[in-house]
N, C-alpha and C positions, 0 to 999 in steps of 0.2 A: 649194749648201750654205753655211751660215753660217760666218763666221770663227771658228775654234776658239780658246778660251783655252788658255794653256800647260798648265794642269792637266788639260784635257780629253784631251790626246793620249795620256795613260797608258792609257786604255781601248782604244786602237787596237792596242796591241802585246801584249795579254794574252789568255789563253784561260781560265784558272781564276780566278774571283772568289769570295772568301769573304766572307759577310755576317754581321756580328755583330748579334744582335737581329733575325734575319730574319723573325720572326713579328709584328713591329710593323706597325701599320696603314700606316705610310709606307714600310716596307721591303719587305713582301711583293709589292706590285705591281711594284716595281723588279726584284725577283727574277724574277717571271714574265716581264717584258719582256726582261730580259737572257737568260733561259733561252730565250725564243722567238727571240732574235737569234743563238743558237748558242753562247753562252758556257757553259762548264762551271761551274755554281754549286754551292757548298756553303754551309752556314749553321749558326748556333748560336743557342740561346735558352734561357732559364731556365724558361719557363712554356709549358705546352700551351695552345693557343687554336684557334679556328676557322680563322683565317688560316694558322696553322702546319700544320693538317691539309691545307689546300688546297695548300700548298707541297710537303708530303710526297707528296701525291697526284700531283704532276707528276713525281715521281721524283727530286726534289732531295734529296740527303743532308743531314740535319739532326742536329747533335749537341746533346743536352740537357745544358746546363751549359757553362761557358766554361773552356777549357783551352788552353794554348799549342800543344799538338800538333794542335789542330783546324785550324790554318791551313796545315798542311803541303802544299806543292805550289802554294800560291796565288801568283799574280802581282800581285794587287791585293786589298786588304782594304777593305770598305765597312762603316761603322758608323753606328748611329743616334745622334741627339743625346743620348739617354738613357744612352749607354755612357760610364762614367767613364774617365779617363786611366789608372787603375791596373788596368783590365780585363786579364787575363792574355793574351788573344789580341791586343789592341791593343798591349800592351807588347812582345809577341814580334814583331809586325810591325815596330815601330819599331827594335827591337834587330837584326833581321835585314835591315833596309834594304828591306823590302817596302813599296811605296807604300800609304798609307792615305787614304781619302777619306770625309768625312762625307756622310751620305745626301743632303742638300740639294745638295751639289756634284755628286754623281753624277746626280741628277735634272736639274740644270742642264746637265751635259755631254750628257745624252740629248736635251734640247730643242734643242741645237745640231746634232743629227744629223737633224732634221726641218725641212722647208721651210714648214710651216704649223702653228704651235703656238698653241693656244687656251689661255690662262691665265685661270682663273676665280678672282677674289679677292673679298674683302669679309669683314666680321666674321661675318655670318650667311648661310647658304644656299649656301655654296660646294659642299658635297657634293651637295646636291640638284640644283643647276644643272649641275655637272660630269656627274653621272649622267644627267640628262635629255638633255644634248647628246650624250653618248656613245651612249645608247640610240637617239636619233633617227638618228645617223650610221650605227650598226650596221644598224638595220632598213631603212635606205635605201641599203645596199650601198656605203657610203663607206669601210669597212674601216679605222677609226681605231685608233691606239694610245691607251691611256688610263691615267692614274694618278688614282685617286679615293680620297678619304679614308674611304669606307665601301663596303660591299658593294652591288654592283648586281645585283639578283635575276636579270636577264636573262642574265648570264654567271656568276652565283654567285661573284663575285670583285670585288675592288676594283682590278683591273688587267687589261689585255688587250694583246696584242701584235699589231698589224695590219700590213698590207703597204703601206698608202698613206703619203703624206707628211704626213697629218694626225695631230697628237698633241693630245689633250685633257688638260689638267693642272690639278688643283686646286692653287691657289697660296696657301700659308699665309703670313701676315705675321709670325707669331711669330718673334722675334729676327731679323727681316728676311730669313728664309730664302728668300722668293720673289724676292729680288733676285739670286739665283743663276741664275734662269731667263732664257730669251731668248724672250719671247712675240712672235708676229707679230700676234695678236689678244688684247687684254686685255678682260676683263669685270669691272667693279667694281660689286658689288651694293649695298653700304651701308658705312658707317663708324660704329662704336659704341665705347663705352669698354671695351675689352678689352685685355689684355696691357700694362696701364699699369705693371706692375712693371718692365717692360723699357723701354717708350716714355716713361714718366714723364708726358707731357702729350699732350693730343689733337692739338696742333699737330705734335708729332713723329710721331705715328701717321699723321696726314693727309699729312705730307711723305713718309713711306715709301710710301704708296699712290701719291702723285704720281710718285715715282721709278719705280714699277712700270709705271704707265701710259705714262710717257715712253719706255720701252724698246720699246713696241709700234708697229706701223704703223697699227693701227685700234683704237680704244677704245670699247667699249660701256659707257655709264655710266648710273646711276640718276638720271634728270633731276629726281626729286622730293626727293633727298637733298642738303641744303645742303653737307655736308662732302665728299660725292663730287664735287659741282660745283667746290668749292674745290681738291680734289686734281687735277682735270683742267685747271686754269688753267695756261696757258703751255706745254702740251705740243704737239709738232709733229704728233702722230698725228691722223688723221681721227677725229672724235668723233661717235658715234651715241648719242642719248639714248633711253631707254625708261622708261616709267612710266605713271602715271594722269593726270598734268597735261597741260593742253592744249598746252603748248609742246614736248612730247616727240615725237620723230620716230616711234617705235613706241609705240603707246598700247593699253591694255586698256580696252575700252568694253563696255557692255551686260552688266555683271557680274551673274550670277545664282547663287544657292545651289542646288546639286544634291544628289543622294543621297550622292555620294562626295567632293564638293568643289565648287568654283565653276567655272562656265563663263564664257567671255568672248570677245568679238570681238577678234581681232588686227588692229589698224589701223596701216597704214604710210603716213606722210606724208599723213594725212587720209583715206586710202581703206581701206575694210574689205577684208581679204584672206580671212579664214576664221574660223569659230567653233571654239573648242577647249573640250572638256568635261573639266576636270581630274579625275583620280581620286586625288588626294591632298588632304586637308582643309586648310582655312585660307586666308584671303584673301591672306596673304603669299605663298602659292604661286602666285597669279595672276601676281604680279610675277616670280617665278622662272620660270614657264612662258613669260612674255612675253620674258624675256631669252634663254632657250634658243631660242625661235622666231626672234627677231631674228638671232642668230648663224647659225643653220642656214639660214634663208631667204636671207641674203646670201651663204652659201656655195654656193647653187644648189640646195638641196634643195626639192623641190616642196611647196607648202603642204599638199596632201592627205597627202603622206608624213609631214610633220611632225605633222599632226593625228593620224594613225593611231598613230604611235609615242608621242606625248605622252599620248594617251588610254589606251595600254597601260601607261604608267608608273604604278606604284602606290607609289613611294617607294624611296629608297635604303635599304639595311640600316641599322637603328637611326635612321631618320628617320620618326617616327610609323609604325613598322612593325607592322602588325597580325599577331599571332602565333597567334590562334585564340580559340575560346570554351572555357572550362574551368569546370565546375560552375555554369554559368549566367552567369558574368561573362566579359567580353571582355578579353583580355590584349594589351597593346601595349608596344613598346619604343622609346625615343627618346634621341638623343644630346645633347639640349639641356643645356647646362651654364653658360650665361650667362643672367641674368635676362630679357633681351629675348627669347631663344629659348624660355625656359620660359613666358613670358607668351604668346608666339605659339602654342606647342603647346597650352597649357591653354585658351586662347581658342578654338582650333579644336576641341578636345575638347568644350568646353561647348556648341558649336554643333550637336553631334551628339546623337542621341536616346538618351541614357543617363540612368539614375536618379541615379547619383553618379559623380564622377570622383575616383579615388583615385590619388595619385602617390607612388611610391617613389623618392625622390631621393637621389643620392649626390653631395654637394658635392665639387668637384674643384679642388684647390690651396687652401692656406691664404690666400695673398695675395688671390686673387680673392674668396674668401668674406668676408674681413675688409673689403676695399675696397668691396664691393658688398652688404654685409650687409642694409641696409634695402631695397635693390632685390630681393634674393632673397626676403625676407619678403613684400614686396608681390606679387611674381609668384606665389609658391607659395600665397598666400592665395586664389587663384582656385579651387584644388582643394577638394573637399568634405572630404577627409581627406588628411593628409600623413604618410608614414613616411620618416624620415631615417636614413641610415647615418652612421657617423662620417666625417669629412672624409678623402678620399683625397689625401694630400699630394703624390704623384708625386715630382717632383724637389726638393720643398721641405722645409724644417724649419719647424715651427710656432713661429716667433718672434713671432707676432701675438696669441697668447693667445686664439684663436678656436676655437669648437667647434660642433658641430651642435646641442648643447643650447641655445646662444645663439639659434639660429634657432627651434627648437621652442618656446622660452619665449614667443615673441611671435606664435605661430600657433595659432589655435583648432584643436582636434582633431588635434594633432600629437604624434608620439612618435619617439624615437631608438631604433633596434633595431640591434644589432651582430651580424654574421654572416648570410650569405645563407640558410642553412638556417632560422635564426630568423625572417628576413624572410618566407620562404615560408610558415612556420607562421602568422605574423601575417596575411598576405594571405588565406590559405585560411580562416582563422578568421573574418575580418571582412568580406570581400567577399561581396556578395549577387547574386542573379540580376538582370540588368539594369544592373550596374555596369560601368564601364570602369576597369581598372587599368593604369597606365603606369609601367614602370620607366624611370628617366630619369637621365642623367648622362654625363660624358665619360670615365669610367673603366671598371670591369668590372662594373657593376651588372646588365648583361644576364645575368650568371650566375644571379642570383636568379630572373629570368624563366624561364631554362632549368630550374631546379629545380622551379618551379611546374608547368611543362609536363610534366616527367617524373612528378611525383606525381599529377597529375590527367589525364594523357594516356591 
């Protein structure tokens, strides 16, 4: 067992843990794992959501709304980063001397209770690769615990509590939260210009990834990404490269376009191991599949077992997730909220056999939209039609003077529509047979897709 930090020891002496914002994507898998470990969990949230329904389905009591009395009996309070200091439950915990731990610290504490933690980081693709690794390990009887940033259809959840010493963990760099973790194996997929409202410079962002890699014993890094290579400089961990380039230890070769995605030969140290036929679209997912293959193969999973599990993987929830055909058009949902992700998803969509690609995009945070405005416009221009929602500010105030109308003004065939019911009306009115409609964004735009499903289902 790893050496615990002083703050970790608080979870060893409690039975009842209360979680504020339990329905959040980062909180609900922790709740499921802690519940599976035998803790008595309660929680609270302001909004109904699919993850919250999952939590309630486990028998975990959930209070709607935040009130001081909700924490009664708790020996520890866990809260998400979105919870303000004046939250009545958090205030009550502090006043009553009940230990309170931010979500990333709780996740970090959990990683120090496992002997083999796989931390998947990078600006893009974290959820997909974390999901793939988890699926491969589950289907090959490795019984992992996992914390994923999106829903894995295989388990219909973004978390699972296993009995082995393997933990697969999506490691997010936002405000350096992943530095709370203790990875044994680190996977760095790429480094791109995101969260610069916090990091300020690419040098600072790269340094943060360097610190994460340096905490691991073995690091799998994208050998084709210059900034990733820079982040890996000077670390003591064993370094394993993956990519398309000839110098990579794991390489993808013989790449061919298929019906559902690309197939490729997984090559290790110059020798072909096996061919994998991906069932998620986009050339970028070849690299994601290769990274997952490399980690699992070195963990001892047989190549045939990896191939079988990878070919059954049809994407994480909200990662180019096909929802069905409605009124002749196909509806999909995607989490892409950065221009590079949008470009990758729309490029993959355009490679498929549809008449038009219509994107319904919800910009997420004012700072990102303002900083990357021209990149958003360039990426969204790949779609044949663009429907924009107003910007979802999340934790921010709009001090940037930016709006979705600023994007729409520079995009052909674009419009801003407010309200998910109105968006559903617009899609149903304009989408034709043979079109692909993708709802896209890091917020709650998926609700518009659900409305379309209900109306046409």
